[in-house]
C-alpha positions in Angstrom: 98.7 103.0 220.1 96.0 104.6 218.0 98.6 106.3 215.9 100.4 103.0 215.3 97.0 101.4 214.4 96.3 104.2 211.9 99.7 103.8 210.4 99.3 100.0 210.0 95.9 100.5 208.5 97.2 103.1 206.0 100.1 100.8 205.0 97.7 98.0 204.5 95.5 100.1 202.2 98.5 101.3 200.3 99.8 97.7 200.0 96.4 96.7 198.7 96.4 99.5 196.1 100.0 98.6 195.0 99.0 95.0 194.7 96.0 95.9 192.5 98.2 98.1 190.2 100.8 95.3 190.1 98.2 92.8 189.0 96.9 95.2 186.4 100.4 95.8 185.0 100.9 92.0 184.9 97.7 91.5 183.0 98.5 94.3 180.5 101.9 92.7 179.9 100.3 89.3 179.5 97.8 90.8 177.0 100.6 92.2 174.9 102.5 88.9 175.0 99.4 87.0 174.1 98.6 89.3 171.2 102.2 89.1 170.0 102.0 85.3 170.1 98.8 85.4 168.1 100.5 87.7 165.5 103.5 85.5 165.4 101.3 82.4 165.0 99.6 83.9 162.0 102.9 85.0 160.4 104.4 81.5 161.0 101.2 80.0 159.6 101.4 82.2 156.4 105.1 81.5 156.1 104.4 77.8 156.4 101.7 78.0 153.7 103.9 80.0 151.3 106.8 77.5 151.9 104.4 74.7 151.4 103.0 76.0 148.1 106.5 76.7 146.8 107.8 73.3 147.7 104.5 71.7 146.5 105.1 73.2 143.1 108.6 71.6 143.0 107.3 68.3 144.0 104.3 68.3 141.7 106.4 66.8 138.9 107.4 63.9 141.0 103.8 62.9 141.5 102.6 60.8 144.4 105.7 59.7 146.2 107.3 63.1 146.5 103.9 64.6 147.4 103.3 62.1 150.2 106.7 62.6 151.7 106.1 66.4 151.6 102.8 66.0 153.5 104.3 63.8 156.1 107.2 66.1 156.6 105.0 69.1 157.3 102.7 67.1 159.4 105.6 66.2 161.7 107.1 69.7 161.9 105.4 70.9 165.0 108.3 72.8 166.3 107.8 75.8 164.0 104.1 76.2 163.9 103.0 76.9 167.5 106.4 77.5 169.0 107.3 76.0 172.4 105.0 77.8 174.8 102.4 75.9 176.7 99.5 77.8 175.2 100.7 77.3 171.6 101.3 73.6 172.2 97.7 73.3 173.3 96.6 74.9 170.1 98.8 72.5 168.2 97.5 69.4 169.9 93.9 70.4 169.3 93.7 71.9 165.8 89.9 72.4 166.2 90.6 75.0 168.9 91.3 77.7 166.3 89.8 77.6 162.9 92.9 78.6 160.9 94.9 75.8 162.5 92.0 73.4 161.8 92.2 74.4 158.1 95.9 73.7 158.1 95.3 70.2 159.5 92.6 69.4 156.9 94.9 70.7 154.2 97.6 68.3 155.2 95.1 65.4 155.2 93.9 66.4 151.8 97.4 66.7 150.5 98.1 63.1 151.3 95.4 62.3 148.8 97.0 64.4 146.1 99.7 62.1 144.5 99.8 63.5 141.0 99.5 67.0 139.5 100.1 68.5 136.1 102.9 70.9 135.2 100.2 73.7 134.8 99.2 73.1 138.4 102.8 73.4 139.5 103.0 76.8 137.7 99.9 78.0 139.5 101.1 77.0 142.9 104.6 78.6 142.4 103.0 81.8 141.0 99.8 83.5 142.2 99.2 81.5 145.3 102.7 82.1 146.8 102.5 85.8 145.9 99.1 86.1 147.5 100.3 84.4 150.7 103.3 86.8 150.8 100.8 89.7 150.5 98.7 88.3 153.3 101.8 87.9 155.5 102.8 91.5 154.8 99.3 92.7 155.6 99.1 90.7 158.8 102.5 91.9 160.0 101.6 95.5 159.3 98.2 95.3 161.0 99.7 93.5 164.0 102.4 96.2 164.4 99.9 99.0 164.2 97.5 97.2 166.5 100.3 96.6 169.0 101.1 100.3 169.0 97.4 101.0 169.6 97.2 98.5 172.5 100.4 100.0 174.0 98.9 103.5 173.8 95.6 102.4 175.4 97.4 100.6 178.2 99.6 103.6 178.8 96.6 105.8 179.0 95.0 103.4 181.4 98.0 103.3 183.6 98.3 107.1 183.5 94.7 107.3 184.7 95.5 104.9 187.5 98.5 107.0 188.4 96.4 110.1 188.5 94.1 108.3 190.9 97.0 107.9 193.3 97.9 111.6 192.9 94.4 112.7 193.7 94.3 110.3 196.6 97.5 111.8 198.0 96.2 115.3 197.5 93.1 114.4 199.4 95.1 113.0 202.2 97.2 116.1 202.5 94.2 118.4 202.6 92.4 116.2 205.1 95.4 116.2 207.4 95.5 120.0 207.2 91.8 120.1 208.0 92.2 117.9 211.0 95.1 120.0 212.3 93.2 123.2 211.8 90.2 121.8 213.7 92.5 120.7 216.6 94.0 124.3 216.7 90.5 125.7 216.7 89.4 123.5 219.6 92.5 124.5 221.6 91.9 128.2 221.0 88.2 127.7 222.1 89.4 126.0 225.3 91.9 128.8 226.0 89.1 131.4 225.4 86.8 129.5 227.8 89.6 129.6 230.5 90.2 133.3 230.1 86.5 134.0 230.2 86.2 131.9 233.4 89.1 133.8 235.1 87.6 137.1 234.1 84.2 136.3 235.5 85.7 135.0 238.8 87.8 138.0 239.2 84.9 140.4 238.9 83.3 139.7 242.4 86.6 139.9 244.1 87.3 143.4 242.7 83.9 144.7 243.9 84.7 144.2 247.7 87.5 146.7 248.4 86.8 150.3 249.3 86.6 153.2 246.9 90.3 154.1 247.5 91.4 150.7 246.5 89.6 150.5 243.1 92.3 152.4 241.2 94.7 149.5 240.7 91.9 147.1 239.6 90.7 149.8 237.1 94.2 149.8 235.6 94.2 146.1 235.3 90.7 145.9 233.8 91.7 147.1 230.3 94.5 144.6 230.3 92.0 141.7 230.9 89.7 143.2 228.3 92.5 143.4 225.8 93.5 139.8 226.5 89.8 138.7 225.9 89.7 140.6 222.7 92.9 139.0 221.5 91.6 135.6 222.4 88.4 136.3 220.5 90.2 137.3 217.4 92.4 134.2 217.7 89.3 132.0 217.8 87.8 133.9 214.8 91.1 133.5 212.8 91.4 129.8 213.5 87.7 129.3 212.8 88.3 130.9 209.3 91.4 128.7 208.8 89.4 125.6 209.8 86.6 126.4 207.4 89.0 127.1 204.6 90.9 123.8 205.1 87.6 122.0 205.4 86.5 123.4 202.1 89.8 122.4 200.5 89.5 118.9 202.0 85.9 118.5 200.6 87.0 119.6 197.1 90.0 117.2 197.2 87.8 114.4 198.4 85.3 115.1 195.6 88.1 115.1 193.0 89.3 111.8 194.5 85.9 110.2 194.3 85.4 111.5 190.7 88.8 110.2 189.7 88.0 106.9 191.4 84.8 106.6 189.4 86.5 107.6 186.2 89.3 105.1 186.7 86.9 102.2 187.4 84.9 103.2 184.4 88.0 103.4 182.2 89.2 100.0 183.4 85.9 98.3 182.8 85.6 100.0 179.4 89.0 98.8 178.4 88.5 95.2 179.5 84.9 94.8 178.4 85.0 96.7 175.1 88.4 97.9 174.0 90.0 94.4 174.3 87.3 93.0 172.1 87.8 95.6 169.4 91.6 95.3 169.6 91.3 91.5 169.0 89.1 92.3 166.1 91.7 94.7 164.9 94.4 92.0 165.1 92.1 89.7 163.0 91.3 92.4 160.4 91.0 90.7 157.1 93.2 87.7 158.1 90.5 85.1 158.0 89.0 86.5 154.8 92.3 86.8 153.0 93.4 83.3 154.1 90.1 81.9 153.1 90.2 83.5 149.7 93.8 82.3 149.1 92.9 78.7 150.1 89.7 78.9 148.0 91.8 79.7 145.0 93.8 76.6 145.8 90.7 74.4 146.2 89.2 75.7 143.0 92.4 74.8 141.2 92.6 71.4 142.7 89.0 70.6 142.0 89.4 71.4 138.3 92.8 69.6 138.0 91.7 66.5 140.0 88.1 65.8 139.8 88.7 62.5 141.5 89.7 64.2 144.7 86.4 66.0 145.4 85.9 64.2 148.6 89.1 65.4 150.1 88.6 68.9 148.7 85.1 68.8 150.3 86.7 68.3 153.6 89.0 71.2 153.1 86.1 73.3 152.0 84.2 72.5 155.1 87.3 73.6 157.1 87.4 76.9 155.2 83.7 77.5 155.8 84.4 76.9 159.5 86.7 79.9 159.7 85.1 81.8 162.6 86.7 85.1 163.8 84.3 85.5 166.7 84.7 81.9 167.7 88.5 82.1 167.5 88.4 85.3 169.6 86.3 83.6 172.2 88.7 80.6 172.3 91.7 82.9 172.7 90.0 84.7 175.6 89.1 81.4 177.2 92.6 80.0 177.0 94.1 83.3 178.3 91.4 84.0 180.8 93.9 85.2 183.4 95.2 87.9 181.1 91.9 89.3 179.8 89.6 89.1 182.8 88.7 92.5 184.2 90.5 93.3 187.5 88.7 94.0 190.8 87.2 97.5 191.2 89.3 100.1 193.0 87.8 100.9 196.4 87.6 104.2 198.1 90.1 104.4 201.0 89.2 107.2 203.4 92.1 108.9 205.1 92.5 108.6 208.9 88.9 108.3 210.1 87.2 110.3 207.4 83.8 108.7 207.3 82.6 110.7 204.2 82.5 108.3 201.2 80.3 110.2 198.9 80.6 113.4 196.8 79.3 116.3 198.9 77.4 119.2 197.4 78.0 121.6 200.2 76.5 125.0 200.2 79.8 126.6 199.2 80.3 124.1 196.3 76.8 123.9 194.9 77.3 126.8 192.5 80.4 125.0 191.2 79.0 121.5 191.0 75.7 122.3 189.3 77.3 124.0 186.2 79.9 121.3 186.1 77.2 118.6 186.0 75.4 120.5 183.2 78.7 120.9 181.3 79.4 117.2 181.6 75.9 116.4 180.4 76.3 118.7 177.4 79.8 117.2 176.7 78.3 113.7 177.1 75.6 114.3 174.5 78.1 115.7 172.0 80.6 113.0 172.6 77.8 110.3 172.2 76.9 111.7 168.8 80.5 112.0 167.7 81.3 108.4 168.8 78.2 107.1 167.0 79.3 108.9 163.8 82.8 107.5 164.1 81.4 104.0 164.7 79.3 104.3 161.5 82.4 105.4 159.5 84.4 102.6 161.1 82.0 99.9 160.0 81.8 101.3 156.5 85.6 101.5 156.3 85.9 97.9 157.6 83.5 96.7 155.0 85.4 98.5 152.2 88.7 97.1 153.5 87.4 93.5 153.5 86.1 94.0 150.0 89.5 95.2 148.8 91.1 92.1 150.4 88.6 89.8 148.8 89.0 91.4 145.4 92.7 90.4 145.2 91.8 86.8 144.7 88.6 87.5 142.6 90.4 87.7 139.3 92.0 84.3 139.5 88.8 82.7 140.6 86.8 84.3 137.8 89.4 83.4 135.2 89.4 79.8 136.3 85.7 79.5 136.5 85.4 80.8 132.9 87.7 78.2 131.6 88.5 74.8 133.1 92.0 74.9 131.8 94.8 75.9 134.2 96.4 77.8 131.3 93.9 80.6 131.8 95.6 81.4 135.2 98.8 82.4 133.4 97.1 85.6 132.2 96.6 86.9 135.7 100.3 87.1 136.2 100.9 89.4 133.2 102.2 92.9 133.4 98.8 94.7 133.2 97.5 92.4 135.9 100.4 93.1 138.1 100.0 96.9 137.7 96.3 96.6 138.5 97.1 94.5 141.6 99.7 97.1 142.7 97.1 99.9 142.5 94.6 97.8 144.4 97.2 97.1 147.1 98.0 100.8 147.4 94.3 101.5 147.9 94.1 98.7 150.4 96.9 100.1 152.5 95.4 103.6 152.5 92.0 102.1 153.6 93.8 100.1 156.2 95.5 103.2 157.7 92.2 105.0 157.7 90.5 102.1 159.5 93.2 102.0 162.2 92.8 105.8 162.7 89.1 105.5 163.0 89.4 102.6 165.4 91.7 104.7 167.6 89.2 107.5 167.5 86.3 105.2 168.4 88.0 103.5 171.3 89.3 106.8 172.6 85.8 108.4 172.3 84.2 105.4 174.0 86.7 105.6 176.9 85.9 109.3 177.3 82.2 108.4 177.2 82.6 105.9 180.0 84.6 108.3 182.2 82.1 111.2 181.6 79.1 109.0 182.2 80.7 107.8 185.5 81.3 111.4 186.6 77.9 112.5 185.5 76.2 109.7 187.5 78.2 110.5 190.6 77.4 114.2 190.4 73.7 113.6 189.7 73.5 111.3 192.7 75.2 114.0 194.9 72.9 116.7 193.5 69.8 114.7 194.2 71.0 114.0 197.7 71.6 117.8 198.1 68.1 118.6 196.8 66.5 116.4 199.5 68.1 118.5 202.3 65.8 120.8 204.2 68.0 123.8 203.9 66.5 126.4 201.5 68.4 128.5 199.1 68.1 131.4 201.5 69.8 129.4 204.2 72.4 128.3 201.7 73.2 131.9 200.9 73.6 132.8 204.5 76.2 130.0 205.0 78.5 131.1 202.2 81.8 132.5 203.1 81.8 136.2 203.2 83.9 137.7 200.4 86.9 139.6 201.6 86.7 143.2 200.5 90.1 144.5 200.4 90.9 148.2 200.3 91.8 149.3 196.8 95.5 149.8 196.5 96.5 153.4 195.7 100.2 152.8 195.0 101.5 152.4 191.5 104.2 150.0 190.5 107.7 151.3 189.8 108.0 148.9 186.9 105.6 148.2 184.0 103.4 145.2 184.5 102.1 144.5 181.0 104.9 144.8 178.4 107.6 145.1 181.1 110.5 143.1 182.4 109.3 140.3 184.7 112.4 140.0 186.7 112.7 143.8 187.4 109.0 143.9 188.2 109.4 141.1 190.8 112.3 142.9 192.4 110.5 146.2 192.5 107.1 145.0 193.7 108.2 142.2 196.0 105.6 139.9 194.4 107.2 136.4 194.0 104.4 135.5 191.5 102.9 138.7 189.9 99.4 139.4 191.1 98.0 139.1 187.6 99.3 135.6 187.2 98.3 134.4 190.7 94.8 136.0 190.6 94.0 134.8 187.0 95.1 131.3 187.8 93.1 131.3 191.1 90.0 132.5 189.3 90.3 129.8 186.6 91.0 127.2 189.3 87.8 128.1 191.2 85.5 128.7 188.2 86.9 127.3 184.9 88.8 124.0 185.2 85.9 122.4 183.4 85.2 125.3 181.0 85.1 124.0 177.5 87.7 125.7 175.2 89.5 127.6 178.0 92.4 129.6 176.5 91.2 128.6 173.0 88.1 130.8 172.9 88.8 134.5 172.8 87.3 136.8 175.4 85.7 140.1 175.0 88.3 142.7 174.1 86.7 145.6 176.2 86.5 143.3 179.2 90.1 142.2 178.7 91.3 145.8 178.5 89.3 146.7 181.6 90.8 143.8 183.7 94.3 144.6 182.4 94.0 148.3 183.3 92.8 147.4 186.8 95.9 145.2 187.3 98.1 148.0 186.0 96.7 150.3 188.7 97.7 147.7 191.3 94.1 146.5 191.9 92.8 142.9 191.9 89.6 143.0 189.9 89.1 139.3 190.2 88.5 139.2 193.9 84.9 140.3 193.3 83.0 141.7 190.4 83.8 138.9 187.9 81.7 135.9 187.2 82.1 132.6 185.3 81.0 134.5 182.2 84.4 136.4 182.3 86.4 133.1 182.2 87.5 133.6 178.5 88.4 137.2 179.2 90.4 136.3 182.3 92.2 133.6 180.3 92.9 136.2 177.6 94.4 138.6 180.2 96.8 135.8 181.4 97.9 135.1 177.8 98.2 138.8 177.1 100.4 139.3 180.1 102.9 136.6 179.1 102.8 137.6 175.4 103.6 141.2 176.2 106.6 140.6 178.5 109.8 142.2 177.2 112.1 140.3 177.2 110.0 137.1 176.9 110.2 134.4 179.5 112.3 132.1 177.3 115.2 134.3 176.0 116.1 134.2 172.3 119.6 132.8 172.9 118.1 129.6 174.3 115.4 129.3 171.6 117.3 127.0 169.2 118.8 124.8 172.0 115.3 124.3 173.5 113.8 123.3 170.2 116.7 120.9 169.5 116.3 119.2 172.9 112.5 118.9 172.3 113.1 116.9 169.1 114.2 113.7 171.0 111.8 110.8 170.4 111.0 109.7 173.9 109.3 112.1 176.3 111.6 111.2 179.3 114.7 111.7 177.1 113.6 115.3 176.5 113.1 116.2 180.2 116.8 116.2 181.3 118.2 118.5 178.5 115.2 120.9 178.7 115.6 121.1 182.5 119.3 121.8 182.2 118.6 124.6 179.7 115.9 126.1 181.9 118.2 126.1 184.9 120.1 128.9 183.2 117.1 131.2 183.7 116.9 133.6 186.8 115.3 132.1 189.9 112.5 134.6 189.8 111.5 133.6 186.3 111.8 129.9 187.1 109.4 130.3 190.1 106.8 131.9 187.8 107.3 129.2 185.1 106.9 126.4 187.6 103.7 128.0 189.0 102.3 128.4 185.4 103.1 124.9 184.1 101.9 123.2 187.3 98.6 124.9 186.7 98.5 123.9 183.0 99.2 120.3 183.9 96.3 120.4 186.4 94.1 122.0 183.8 94.9 119.3 181.2 93.7 116.6 183.6 90.2 117.9 183.0 90.5 117.5 179.2 87.6 115.0 179.1 85.4 118.0 180.1 87.1 121.1 178.8 88.5 119.5 175.6 91.9 121.1 176.3 94.5 118.3 176.4 98.2 119.1 176.7 98.6 119.4 172.9 95.7 121.9 172.6 97.1 123.9 175.5 100.5 123.9 173.9 99.0 125.2 170.7 97.5 128.1 172.7 100.6 128.9 174.8 103.4 128.1 172.3 103.3 131.4 170.4 102.6 133.3 173.7 105.6 131.9 175.6 108.1 131.2 172.9 107.8 133.8 170.1 109.9 132.8 167.1 113.0 135.1 166.8 113.2 137.5 163.9 114.8 135.9 160.8 113.3 132.4 161.3 110.3 130.9 159.8 107.4 130.8 162.3 105.3 128.3 160.3 108.1 125.8 160.0 109.1 126.1 163.7 105.7 126.3 165.3 105.3 122.5 165.5 108.5 122.1 167.4 107.6 125.0 169.7 104.3 123.3 170.5 106.1 120.0 171.2 108.4 121.7 173.6 105.5 123.5 175.5 103.6 120.2 175.5 106.6 118.5 177.2 106.7 121.2 179.9 103.0 120.8 180.5 103.2 117.0 180.8 106.4 116.9 183.0 106.5 120.1 185.1 107.7 118.1 188.2 110.7 116.7 186.3 111.6 119.8 184.3 111.5 122.5 187.0 113.3 122.5 190.3 111.6 121.2 193.4 110.5 123.4 196.3 113.6 122.3 198.3 115.9 123.4 195.5 114.0 126.6 194.5 111.9 128.2 197.3 108.8 130.1 196.2 105.1 129.8 195.8 103.8 126.4 194.5 100.5 126.0 192.7 97.7 124.3 194.7 95.2 122.1 192.9 92.4 122.6 195.4 92.0 126.3 196.1 89.5 128.1 198.3 87.9 131.5 197.6 89.6 134.5 199.3 88.4 134.7 202.8 89.1 136.8 206.0 91.8 134.3 206.9 93.9 135.5 204.0 94.0 139.1 205.0 96.6 138.9 207.7 96.7 140.2 211.3 96.5 143.8 210.3 93.2 143.3 208.5 91.8 141.1 211.3 92.5 143.9 213.8 90.8 146.4 211.4 87.7 144.3 211.6 87.4 144.5 215.4 85.7 146.9 217.6 87.9 149.9 216.7 86.2 150.4 213.3 84.2 153.6 213.1 80.6 153.0 213.8 79.5 154.1 210.3 77.2 152.4 207.9 77.0 153.1 204.3 73.5 154.2 203.4 72.8 155.9 206.7 71.5 159.4 205.8 73.1 162.4 207.4 71.0 163.8 210.3 69.5 167.2 210.1 70.7 168.2 213.5 74.4 167.5 212.8 76.6 170.5 213.3 78.3 172.2 210.4 81.3 173.1 212.4 84.6 171.8 211.3 83.3 170.7 207.8 85.7 170.9 204.9 84.7 170.5 201.3 87.2 168.6 199.3 87.3 167.5 195.6 87.8 163.9 194.4 90.7 163.8 192.0 90.1 160.1 191.3 87.1 157.8 191.1 86.7 155.4 194.0 84.3 152.4 194.6 83.7 151.5 198.2 84.8 147.9 199.1 83.1 147.7 202.5 79.9 148.9 204.0 81.6 151.9 205.6 83.4 153.3 202.5 81.8 155.9 200.3 81.6 155.6 196.5 82.3 158.7 194.4 83.4 159.8 190.9 86.2 162.1 189.9 85.3 165.8 190.4 82.7 165.1 193.1 82.6 167.5 196.1 82.9 165.7 199.4 82.2 167.1 202.9 84.8 166.0 205.4 83.9 166.1 209.1 86.9 164.7 210.9 90.1 162.8 210.4 89.6 159.0 211.2 93.3 158.1 210.6 96.2 159.1 208.5 94.6 157.5 205.5 90.9 158.0 206.1 88.4 160.8 206.7 84.9 160.7 208.1 82.8 162.4 205.5 79.6 162.8 203.6 78.6 162.6 199.9 75.1 163.0 198.5 73.6 162.8 201.9 75.3 159.5 202.9 78.0 159.3 205.6 81.0 157.0 205.4 84.7 156.8 205.1 86.7 158.7 202.5 90.3 157.7 201.5 92.7 160.5 201.9 94.8 159.7 198.8 91.8 160.1 196.5 90.9 163.7 197.4 92.5 167.1 197.4 92.0 169.7 200.1 91.6 173.4 199.4 94.8 175.4 199.3 96.0 176.8 202.7 94.1 174.1 204.7 96.6 171.7 206.3 94.7 169.1 208.4 96.0 168.3 211.8 97.8 165.0 212.1 95.6 162.2 213.2 95.1 161.9 217.0 97.4 159.7 219.0 96.3 156.9 221.2 97.6 156.4 224.7 97.6 152.9 226.2 95.9 152.6 229.6 99.1 152.0 231.5 101.8 152.9 229.0 103.4 155.9 227.3 102.0 157.7 224.3 102.6 156.0 220.9 102.5 157.6 217.5 100.8 156.2 214.4 103.3 154.3 212.3 101.3 154.3 209.0 103.4 155.9 206.3 102.4 159.3 205.1 100.4 159.5 201.9 102.3 160.4 198.6 101.9 163.9 197.2 99.1 164.6 194.9 100.1 164.8 191.3 101.1 168.4 190.6 99.4 168.6 187.2 96.1 167.5 188.8 96.6 170.1 191.5 97.2 172.9 189.0 94.1 171.9 187.0 91.9 171.9 190.1 93.4 175.2 191.5 90.5 177.4 190.5 88.0 174.9 191.9 89.9 174.8 195.2 89.9 178.6 195.6 86.2 178.7 194.9 85.5 176.0 197.5 87.7 177.7 200.0 85.9 181.0 199.6 82.5 179.2 200.1 83.8 177.4 203.2 85.1 180.7 204.8 81.9 182.6 204.1 79.6 179.8 205.3 81.6 178.6 208.3 84.0 181.4 209.3 86.6 178.8 210.2 90.4 178.8 209.9 92.8 176.1 209.1 93.1 175.0 212.7 89.5 173.8 212.8 89.7 171.7 209.7 90.6 168.4 211.2 89.2 168.1 214.7 89.3 164.5 215.7 86.5 162.6 217.2 86.9 161.6 220.8 87.2 157.9 220.2 89.8 158.1 217.4 93.0 156.3 218.1 96.3 155.8 216.2 97.0 152.7 214.1 99.7 150.1 214.2 99.4 146.8 212.3 101.4 143.8 213.4 102.9 143.5 210.0 104.1 147.1 209.9 102.8 147.8 206.4 103.9 144.5 204.9 100.8 142.5 203.9 99.1 141.3 200.9 95.8 143.0 200.3 94.0 142.1 197.1 97.0 139.9 196.3 99.5 142.9 196.1 102.4 143.0 198.5 103.3 146.4 199.7 106.3 148.1 201.4 106.5 150.8 203.9 107.2 153.3 201.1 104.2 152.3 199.1 101.8 151.2 201.8 98.1 151.4 201.1 95.6 152.5 203.7 94.8 149.6 205.9 91.5 150.8 207.0 90.3 153.4 209.5 91.1 153.3 213.2 93.6 150.5 213.2 94.4 151.2 216.9 97.6 150.1 218.6 97.0 147.2 221.0 99.1 147.2 224.2 101.1 144.1 224.9 
């Protein structure tokens, strides 16, 4: 019943969210319809005025009767101006509701008083005024069209942000479910462990009662119980690690959900409270001023031609003075209140009993959230300055645009004011005047385009400011709550997850990594996604999603070369040793890897077809042909591309903070992934290449096959740092009680015997990854005491004892160490170590070191007097090793095979079943 209740509750919350989104979509559609109605109303009004002036000029010669009929005719034509919708009919019935319609009503009333006009007035009406109204109608139509595109763009961005909220919500729910399941498994393992512990303690007194002769069977059964207890303990530790990992992922996903929630609410409020106002202003740009200037020209002409009609013209002048853009905007908002009122805020919906409703600054996330808050603060300051500068430019451009619109009627007004005769207006329609007016209109259109561009930049910048401010406030609140906690930084450090220190791989790839064939490398190495790709993406996911200019800013070339060489050796240098300061270098390594692939990921024979499919106008029209072309690629390459572009899509979602939107990322990765074939112009094709890559970044889920169609690794948005849970069973066993009890840094004791010591030479430099492993350089002399396993020695260097990897040293000639000791199960047969033998040391290195080996051998014989048989005496407690995965595991992110297995660690003992 509880499960059904949760399901009903989840469905109710989902239905509430869908209802909110549906209402928002309805509102956005109503806004577009309302704005289109306003634009149509203006165009109809201007058309009516132009038609009126043209017909008025024809009727002027018929004097009062014809003029009166004309006025009555237009007064009764309510079907055209205002249309048939309920809102427009209300505007029509109440002309004072909007100032332009009020002017139109006063004009009709004044026209009834105009019964006679001269022929010169007829020429003025049929000439400059009709032309000016046509210009205004053209300007209004152009501004309305561009404004509508801007409104559509802003609404699409708003709906996209809301859609991303749903995605982050689903991601959070998935990770929370995994965390709950991991916790349940942990509790079950703990209960099983408690049961085994109880049975062991109850069996101890019972075994103590029998006589001495009967203790032998119980002694045989004792190791079995101990082995079972050890396995149970390791299972609890493993599930504890899994639980902590899933809990961390759940916390990160919840934080992203809360940040996205705050960002969406801020964006919605910004759109409804600010952007809508500016868009309405954009729709009205210059309309009231131009209409007023045109009608003022008419009133001036009428006042000079008919001095007796000053009273009627005064009424029209008052109506013109009453043109009020802010008032009209307020009236439109009032009439269409349902379309423009802000919707309700989106509420946080916890998933299945999750009671956390705030951003958590856990000890593991503090080092990630603090720099992110600082980065957002810096970005917020810069964005504020940029938005203020754009706003200043926008105001200046608007003022210049209005001046250009007003100057179009200034010449006619000045000419008429200079001479009371209407004959002076004929000069304004001459050829020089027409050319000057044409130049002025061209300048006006350029200024108008610049104004629309700046308005788009301003509203976009203000939307980014609102989202950044919301995120910053949320993070600051979370940080302040975290500062009030009683845990100190020392305690915080103790609670961090221990970094997994993986043994350094000693095997080399059969195929080239950088500059090689990706498909052949995957087949040879067994890595579905190459280690360099997986490790770099994981490092950026954990440290650099908010890093400003990621992939655009170049890293340090020496550091890039160092990381690349480490990957070429089969190591993973990003597990440890790299910090957030290396982000640009890590990004550079990732781009370098894809840029150096030969052949490239996208073959040259598909280059032209891909670019042709990317030229389609609509984004969704490009997806299907691009996906069909990419389906021709090998499955191994498609898996890597799907992983890469899912990561880039996730990275682009943080463009408010890292300033790398899909287009900027496409500019960075276009030349890297799709090099232009020889013989074609790279400059001419680069724009189309960037458009194709941008399509792949925006729609990876539609372009690439799904997991069901193409099995393989899938990029995870919320990643956790590498932990012990990622090492596999073999590594977990190596961390048990069978590890040699050696500690790095423990000095060699003076009373240690020198018997059985072999001096070996390091042929490669090695850096210890655990506390037991020694660190040495190439050419160092190492003292070996005993063989710990087939891959490790117990040795000494510079007075410090520890473990020495067998594959990094060379023994003196003639000394063949005994095989590692075998382990015998308490009640079973003898089992041999299954760890593969080490590869032979390079012959060239052996020849170069031959003289050194002979000298060391002579010293060893003189000082110790030992033969080859004593060179590898095993310690009593040493046992053979057998990992559950039989050599197949991923250490440092590199899959190995039985032929190229790396040392798993010393004393990985076989566990009896």
